[in-house]
C-alpha positions in Angstrom: 12.1 -44.9 -29.7 15.3 -46.6 -31.1 18.4 -46.0 -28.9 20.2 -43.7 -31.4 17.1 -41.4 -31.6 17.1 -40.9 -27.9 20.6 -39.4 -27.9 21.2 -35.8 -26.9 23.5 -33.4 -28.9 25.5 -31.0 -26.8 26.2 -28.3 -29.4 25.5 -24.6 -29.6 22.9 -23.0 -31.8 25.6 -21.7 -34.1 27.0 -25.1 -34.8 23.6 -26.4 -36.1 20.9 -23.8 -36.6 22.8 -20.7 -37.9 26.4 -21.5 -38.8 26.6 -18.2 -40.9 26.2 -16.0 -37.8 26.9 -15.8 -34.1 23.8 -13.9 -32.8 20.5 -15.9 -32.5 18.5 -12.6 -32.7 20.2 -11.3 -35.8 20.0 -14.6 -37.7 16.3 -15.0 -36.8 15.7 -11.5 -38.1 17.6 -12.2 -41.3 15.4 -15.3 -41.9 12.3 -13.2 -41.2 13.3 -10.5 -43.6 14.1 -12.9 -46.4 10.7 -14.6 -45.8 9.0 -11.2 -45.8 10.2 -10.4 -49.2 9.1 -13.7 -50.6 5.7 -13.5 -48.9 5.1 -10.1 -50.4 5.7 -11.6 -53.8 3.6 -14.7 -53.3 0.6 -13.1 -51.6 0.5 -10.0 -53.8 0.0 -12.4 -56.8 -2.5 -14.6 -55.0 -4.7 -11.8 -53.8 -4.6 -9.8 -57.0 -5.6 -12.8 -59.1 -8.4 -13.7 -56.6 -9.7 -10.1 -57.0 -9.6 -10.2 -60.8 -11.3 -13.6 -60.9 -14.4 -12.1 -59.4 -15.1 -10.8 -62.9 -16.4 -7.4 -61.8 -15.1 -3.9 -61.0 -13.8 -4.1 -57.4 -15.5 -1.8 -54.9 -13.6 0.2 -52.2 -14.7 -2.5 -49.8 -13.3 -5.3 -52.0 -10.0 -3.4 -52.3 -9.8 -2.7 -48.6 -10.5 -6.4 -47.8 -7.9 -7.5 -50.3 -5.2 -5.3 -48.9 -6.0 -6.3 -45.3 -6.0 -10.0 -46.2 -2.7 -9.6 -48.1 -1.0 -7.9 -45.1 -2.4 -10.5 -42.7 -1.3 -13.5 -44.8 2.1 -12.0 -45.3 2.5 -11.4 -41.5 1.4 -15.0 -40.9 4.0 -16.7 -43.1 6.8 -14.2 -42.3 6.3 -14.7 -38.6 6.3 -18.5 -39.1 9.7 -18.4 -40.6 11.1 -15.9 -38.0 9.7 -17.7 -35.0 11.0 -21.1 -36.2 14.5 -20.0 -35.9 13.7 -18.2 -32.6 12.2 -21.3 -31.0 15.1 -23.5 -32.1 17.5 -21.3 -30.2 15.1 -20.7 -27.3 14.6 -24.4 -26.6 18.3 -25.0 -26.8 18.9 -22.3 -24.2 16.2 -23.7 -21.9 17.2 -27.4 -22.2 20.9 -26.9 -22.6 21.2 -29.3 -25.5 19.4 -30.6 -28.6 17.5 -33.9 -28.9 15.7 -35.6 -31.8 12.5 -33.6 -31.4 13.8 -30.2 -30.4 16.1 -30.0 -33.4 13.1 -29.2 -35.7 9.8 -30.8 -34.8 8.9 -28.9 -31.6 10.3 -25.5 -32.8 8.2 -25.9 -36.0 5.1 -26.9 -34.0 5.4 -23.9 -31.7 6.1 -21.4 -34.6 3.1 -22.8 -36.5 0.9 -22.4 -33.5 1.9 -18.8 -32.9 1.7 -18.0 -36.7 -1.7 -19.6 -37.5 -3.4 -17.4 -34.9 -2.4 -14.4 -37.0 -4.0 -15.7 -40.2 -7.6 -15.2 -40.9 -9.9 -17.9 -39.6 -11.5 -18.4 -43.0 -8.1 -19.5 -44.4 -7.1 -21.9 -41.6 -9.0 -24.9 -43.0 -7.5 -24.4 -46.4 -4.0 -24.1 -45.0 -4.6 -27.2 -42.8 -5.7 -29.2 -45.8 -2.7 -28.1 -47.9 0.0 -29.0 -45.4 -1.8 -32.2 -44.4 -1.9 -33.2 -48.0 1.9 -33.0 -48.3 2.6 -34.4 -44.8 0.5 -37.5 -45.6 2.5 -38.2 -48.7 5.8 -37.6 -46.7 4.8 -39.9 -43.9 3.9 -42.6 -46.4 7.3 -42.2 -48.0 8.9 -42.5 -44.6 7.1 -45.8 -43.9 8.1 -47.2 -47.3 11.8 -46.2 -46.7 11.8 -48.0 -43.4 10.2 -51.1 -44.8 7.0 -50.8 -42.8 4.8 -51.4 -45.9 5.1 -51.4 -49.7 3.3 -49.2 -52.2 0.2 -50.7 -53.8 -0.2 -50.6 -57.5 -2.8 -48.0 -58.5 -3.3 -47.3 -54.8 -3.8 -43.6 -55.5 -6.7 -44.5 -57.9 -8.4 -46.5 -55.2 -8.1 -43.7 -52.6 -9.3 -41.2 -55.2 -12.3 -43.2 -56.2 -13.4 -43.9 -52.6 -12.9 -40.3 -51.6 -14.8 -39.2 -54.7 -17.7 -41.5 -53.8 -18.0 -39.9 -50.4 -17.7 -36.3 -51.8 -20.4 -37.0 -54.4 -22.7 -38.4 -51.8 -22.4 -35.2 -49.8 -22.7 -33.1 -53.0 -26.0 -34.8 -53.8 -27.5 -34.8 -50.3 -26.1 -31.8 -48.4 -26.2 -28.2 -49.7 -23.0 -26.3 -49.2 -22.5 -23.5 -51.7 -19.5 -22.0 -49.8 -17.1 -24.9 -49.9 -14.7 -24.8 -52.9 -15.0 -28.5 -53.5 -18.7 -28.1 -54.2 -18.0 -25.4 -56.8 -15.5 -27.8 -58.5 -18.0 -30.7 -58.5 -20.7 -28.4 -59.9 -18.5 -27.6 -62.9 -17.4 -31.1 -63.6 -20.4 -33.2 -62.5 -23.1 -30.8 -63.4 -25.6 -28.6 -61.6 -28.5 -31.1 -62.1 -26.8 -33.7 -60.0 -26.6 -31.5 -56.9 -29.0 -30.5 -54.1 -29.7 -27.2 -55.9 -31.6 -28.9 -58.7 -35.1 -28.6 -57.2 -34.6 -24.8 -57.2 -33.7 -24.9 -60.8 -36.7 -26.6 -62.4 -37.9 -23.3 -63.8 -34.5 -22.9 -65.4 -34.7 -26.4 -66.9 -38.1 -25.6 -68.3 -36.7 -22.4 -69.9 -33.8 -24.2 -71.5 -36.1 -26.8 -73.1 -38.4 -24.0 -74.4 -35.3 -22.2 -75.8 -34.1 -25.3 -77.5 -37.5 -25.8 -79.2 -37.6 -22.2 -80.3 -34.1 -22.5 -81.8 -35.1 -25.7 -83.6 -38.2 -24.0 -85.1 -36.0 -21.2 -86.5 -33.2 -23.4 -87.6 -34.8 -24.2 -90.9 -34.8 -20.5 -91.8 -31.2 -19.8 -90.7 -29.7 -20.8 -94.0 -32.2 -18.9 -96.0 -31.6 -15.6 -94.1 -27.9 -16.0 -94.6 -27.4 -17.3 -98.1 -23.9 -18.4 -98.7 -22.3 -16.4 -101.4 -20.9 -18.3 -104.4 -17.8 -16.3 -104.1 -17.0 -17.6 -100.6 -14.0 -19.8 -100.3 -14.3 -23.5 -100.3 -13.1 -23.9 -96.7 -15.9 -21.6 -95.5 -18.4 -23.9 -97.2 -16.9 -26.9 -95.6 -17.0 -25.2 -92.2 -20.7 -24.2 -92.6 -21.6 -27.7 -93.7 -19.7 -29.2 -90.7 -21.5 -26.8 -88.4 -24.9 -27.7 -89.8 -24.1 -31.4 -89.4 -23.0 -30.8 -85.8 -26.3 -28.9 -85.1 -28.4 -31.6 -86.6 -26.6 -34.3 -84.7 -27.0 -32.3 -81.5 -30.7 -31.8 -82.0 -31.1 -35.5 -82.8 -29.4 -36.4 -79.6 -31.4 -33.9 -77.6 -34.7 -35.6 -78.4 -33.6 -39.2 -77.7 -35.2 -41.0 -74.8 -34.3 -40.3 -71.2 -35.5 -42.0 -68.0 -38.2 -40.3 -66.0 -36.0 -40.2 -62.9 -33.1 -38.4 -64.6 -33.0 -34.7 -63.5 -31.2 -33.3 -66.5 -32.8 -31.7 -69.6 -33.0 -33.5 -72.9 -31.8 -37.0 -73.5 -29.3 -39.0 -71.5 -27.1 -39.4 -74.6 -26.9 -35.6 -75.1 -26.3 -35.1 -71.4 -23.4 -37.5 -71.3 -21.6 -36.6 -74.5 -22.0 -32.8 -74.0 -20.5 -32.9 -70.5 -17.6 -35.1 -71.6 -16.7 -33.0 -74.6 -17.1 -29.6 -72.9 -15.0 -30.5 -69.8 -12.4 -32.1 -72.1 -12.2 -29.0 -74.2 -12.0 -26.6 -71.2 -9.3 -28.7 -69.6 -7.3 -29.0 -72.8 -7.5 -25.2 -73.3 -6.4 -24.6 -69.7 -3.6 -27.1 -70.0 -2.3 -25.4 -73.2 -2.5 -22.0 -71.6 -0.5 -23.1 -68.5 2.2 -24.8 -70.7 2.5 -21.7 -72.9 2.7 -19.4 -69.8 5.5 -21.4 -68.2 7.4 -21.7 -71.5 7.0 -18.0 -72.4 10.7 -17.3 -72.1 11.7 -20.2 -74.3 9.0 -19.2 -76.9 10.4 -15.7 -77.1 13.9 -16.9 -77.8 12.9 -20.0 -79.9 9.4 -19.5 -81.4 9.6 -22.8 -83.3 9.3 -24.8 -80.0 5.7 -23.8 -79.8 4.9 -27.0 -81.8 6.4 -29.3 -79.3 4.7 -27.4 -76.4 1.3 -27.6 -77.9 1.4 -31.1 -79.3 3.0 -32.7 -76.3 1.3 -36.1 -75.5 1.1 -35.3 -71.8 -1.2 -32.4 -72.6 -4.0 -34.9 -73.0 -3.7 -36.5 -69.5 -5.6 -33.9 -67.6 -8.4 -33.4 -70.3 -8.8 -37.2 -70.5 -9.1 -37.5 -66.7 -11.6 -34.6 -66.3 -13.6 -35.2 -69.5 -13.6 -39.0 -69.0 -14.7 -38.5 -65.4 -17.5 -36.1 -66.3 -18.9 -38.3 -69.1 -18.5 -41.6 -67.2 -20.0 -40.3 -64.0 -23.1 -39.1 -65.9 -23.3 -42.3 -67.8 -23.2 -44.3 -64.6 -25.6 -41.9 -62.9 -28.1 -42.4 -65.7 -27.7 -46.2 -65.6 -27.2 -47.1 -62.0 -27.0 -43.9 -59.9 -23.7 -45.0 -58.5 -20.5 -43.1 -58.0 -17.4 -45.2 -57.6 -16.7 -46.2 -61.2 -16.0 -42.6 -62.4 -13.0 -42.5 -60.2 -11.3 -45.1 -62.3 -10.6 -42.4 -65.0 -8.0 -41.1 -62.5 -5.6 -43.6 -64.0 -5.2 -41.0 -66.9 -3.9 -38.4 -64.5 -2.7 -40.1 -61.3 -1.3 -37.2 -59.3 -0.8 -37.6 -55.5 -1.7 -34.0 -54.8 -5.2 -34.4 -56.2 -5.7 -37.8 -54.6 -4.8 -36.5 -51.1 -6.7 -33.3 -51.5 -9.9 -35.2 -52.3 -9.2 -37.7 -49.5 -8.7 -35.0 -46.8 -11.7 -33.0 -48.1 -13.9 -36.2 -48.0 -12.7 -36.9 -44.4 -13.4 -33.3 -43.4 -17.0 -33.4 -44.7 -17.5 -36.8 -43.2 -16.3 -35.6 -39.8 -18.5 -32.5 -40.0 -21.5 -34.7 -40.9 -20.9 -37.0 -37.9 -20.6 -34.0 -35.6 -23.9 -32.7 -36.8 -25.5 -36.1 -36.1 -23.8 -36.1 -32.7 -22.1 -39.4 -33.4 -18.7 -38.0 -32.6 -17.8 -35.0 -30.4 -16.7 -31.7 -31.9 -13.0 -31.2 -31.4 -12.4 -27.4 -31.1 -9.2 -26.1 -32.6 -8.6 -29.4 -34.4 -7.8 -27.7 -37.7 -5.1 -25.6 -35.9 -3.6 -28.7 -34.3 -3.6 -30.5 -37.6 -1.9 -27.6 -39.3 0.8 -27.4 -36.6 1.4 -31.1 -36.5 1.6 -31.4 -40.3 3.9 -28.5 -40.6 6.1 -29.8 -37.9 6.4 -33.1 -39.7 7.4 -31.4 -42.9 10.0 -29.2 -41.2 11.4 -32.1 -39.3 11.7 -34.2 -42.5 13.3 -31.2 -44.3 16.1 -31.3 -41.7 16.6 -35.0 -41.2 15.4 -36.7 -44.4 15.0 -34.1 -47.1 15.0 -36.8 -49.8 11.6 -38.0 -48.6 10.1 -34.5 -49.0 8.2 -33.5 -52.2 10.7 -31.6 -54.4 8.4 -28.7 -54.9 8.0 -28.2 -51.1 11.7 -28.4 -50.6 12.2 -25.6 -53.2 9.5 -23.6 -51.4 11.3 -23.9 -48.1 14.6 -23.1 -49.7 13.1 -19.9 -51.3 11.2 -18.7 -48.3 14.3 -19.1 -46.1 16.7 -17.5 -48.5 18.5 -20.8 -48.8 19.1 -21.2 -45.1 17.2 -24.5 -44.8 20.0 -26.1 -46.9 22.9 -24.3 -45.0 21.8 -25.4 -41.5 24.5 -27.9 -40.6 23.5 -31.5 -40.8 26.9 -32.9 -39.8 26.0 -33.1 -36.0 22.7 -34.8 -37.0 24.4 -37.8 -38.6 24.7 -39.3 -35.1 21.1 -40.4 -35.4 22.0 -42.8 -38.3 19.7 -41.3 -40.9 22.6 -40.3 -43.3 21.2 -36.7 -43.2 24.3 -35.1 -44.7 24.4 -37.5 -47.6 20.7 -37.1 -48.4 21.0 -33.3 -48.2 23.7 -33.3 -50.8 21.6 -35.5 -53.1 18.5 -33.3 -52.8 20.5 -30.1 -53.5 22.0 -31.7 -56.6 18.6 -32.9 -57.9 16.8 -29.6 -57.1 19.6 -27.3 -58.2 19.8 -25.7 -54.8 23.0 -24.9 -52.9 24.5 -25.4 -49.4 26.9 -22.5 -50.0 25.6 -19.0 -49.5 26.7 -16.0 -47.5 24.5 -13.7 -45.5 25.1 -10.3 -43.9 23.2 -11.4 -40.8 
């Protein structure tokens, strides 16, 4: 450890952790209450949306489970905030001073450990992957800032493609209907590429019969619904376009396909259909998200809807997902290989997606190696990973907030009622990290403030 990082700071809790109040207990309680309010808002939305997405009328059991899960998750995050402040003051009282690790890292690790036990076991893996995702990016930024290494051009694409190759290998070789990543791949890649395909051969046979039946009746469809001469010209154009599309689709369906291909109909139909469908779904979802987040602006200025809908960036996600789905199936039909589809990530290069796929791939790989008894099972590893990653993020939020993802800084600011920005950084400048300067820069960029008053 560099000499300046080994220094001790002989200051009170008030001078650093809670300059707005004298009592450690009262200030910790205030932080916990602010966090509780925000957690109620966050988790009420999360659990209600999850209940509605099931697409069926919720039973009493579903409602009870949702309420209990909501209360448990709220208690988990609220306690995490409260105990963070509590452990800062507790370690200060035990040790008599602060050092580089007890300022934030150790208190955060201990608060995360005590809080994650409250949360449901089924959510621990998801939480671990989420914070590890952000912590990985933060650690990388720290290394770049210190000159340990330099960013690699399109490095995210290489990581994504490699992780995707591993995920698709498991998708095609190991059944796992419960994991969320399998559900995502089933939508994008297709059900015929997964391990469930052998169970769906009857469904494939039915689809092909249905297609043939529709083709036999297609010749009579126009006769049964004669187009009235009084119909408008645009209706005739639409009907002709629709018929052209149907004929083209039927022609594509009956092109050749390789005997080893598991999908119904021809390879050309399989590739084009998947690409266009996923592209259209992604585009629709992207437009809905943009309209939702600009609803206030649209109410006051309805004319801006044109700029919201026709924004060029709206095509990035659809091109990535549609291109990935189509290219993956093309390569599958030609070579049965995986890596090339990941190159479409250049259309939508987002670190969040890259790191999520990377950690998910590592998780499945580790589980597979444990099953094969190549590596030992490490109990409580996901809990340790969650605690360590959270401790890294809280530590960076105090010392080097400029290296933290802006969205996560805003989350910490909101959940703490602004206290994370008001904790005094002046005593921490002794470590030579320009903490006070970086805090001021981050607050200016994120529109957050270091000036706020609290009753306790």
